[in-house]
C-alpha positions, 0 to 999 in steps of 0.5 A: 351142500346144494347140488350145482346145476349143470349148465347145458350147451347149445348144440345143433346137429345130428349124430347117428348112433349105432344103438347098443342092444339092451338100451331103450332109444330114450336111454340111449338118447339121454346118455348121448345128450349127457356126453354132449352136455346138450340143451335140447335133444330128440330121437327119430323113432324108437328101436326096441331094446333088443334092436341095434343099429342106426338111430339118428339123434337130433340136437338143438335146431335139428329137432325141428326136423326130426318128424321128417326122419320119423316118416322116412323109410327104414332098412333092417337085417333080422335073424328069424328063429324058426319053430318058436313063438313068443308073447312079444314076437321077439327073444325078450318075450315068454315062449308060447309054443315050440313046433318042429321045423320042416323048412328049407331055403326054397320054402322060405324063398317061395313064401317071401313074395307074398310079403313084398310090396304093399301089405296089411299088418296088424300092429303087435300088442307089445308096441308103443301105439296107444289105445285110450291114452295107454300104450298097448304094451302096458295093456299087454303086460296087464294081460289085456288084448284089444282089437287093432286095425290092420295098417298098410305098409310097404316092403320094398325089399325082403330077401333071404340072406342065410339059413343056418339050422333053424335060424334065417337071416333076412334083409328088409327095406320097408316104409315107416310104421312097419313092424319087423316082429309082425313080419317075422311072425306072419312069415313063420305062420305061413311056413307052418312052424311059427317064428320070432325075432332073435336079433334085429339090426337097423341098417338104414334110417332115411339117408343115414346108414350104418357106415355113418353110425358111431358106437356109444363106446367111441363117444365115451372114449372121445368124451374121456379124452376131450370132454363134451366139445370133442364130440362136436366134430362127430355131428352132421349138419342140421339139414343132413336128414333132408339132403334129398330135398330140393335146395333153394338159395335166396338173395340177401333181400329175399332171405331177410323177409323170409326169415321174418315169416313172409313168403317170397318169390325166387327165380330158381324155385321149384314149381311145387312141394317142399325144399331146403332154403339157404341164405345168400351166404349158403347157410341153411335157414329152414324149410319152405313150401311153394304156395298156390301163387308160386311164392316160397312160404317159410314153414320151419325156420332156423334160429340164428 
């Protein structure tokens, strides 16, 4: 008997998932997409399978703005295992070396300032960055090591939360592109004992925090009780990831032309930069940018 193809729904919005440990970001996305029965979906930057925490998932029209969440700052809490280095920089890798740990809280506190602010990081081999079209982690699994250029990242906050035996818990706020595994490895090297990430939890991604996140178990329970439609109430608005942007409301006349791709003038528009745009009814209709002549040009539009 031929299998009946599942008809997907047009679902629009953002769901902030508390990603469980052991799932890849894409596996988590596909699971939630199945629960929502959504046509179109995308995530906003991968979390390693080891990591848990904030993973904003975009559905439908919200996928048009996922890039701006990819570029957002992030927050993490990580447990650093002192005295052990691994092939991957985390607990999933093979052990490379064990060294004695002669470290106390004061030594860690003294080492942290050199990693705050603008620093240079060499991306790990076990990463999704590509070289000649191949992800570095695939080359690493084949035993290859290639040169990687150091990249500038910003560590806005790096604090020691606790030190229990040979495990240190750190609170980190950082720019996009920061590898916490590399941060922990570099700190372990400075401390003289080596280290790797034993646990990693993302606490913030752009404007989204753990307080807004929803566990996979909660989603599965809601689905079991009310089907895919029961999850719609958990979705945040399409533009919720851009709420820190300026907001401009157009008149009915201006909104008509703007939605047809034409730059328009608006009395209350910012003098420069990007903004969220609403129509005269307060409906989000896309994002725009101020042109050199002061008009608001549409850059990404919402399909009505």
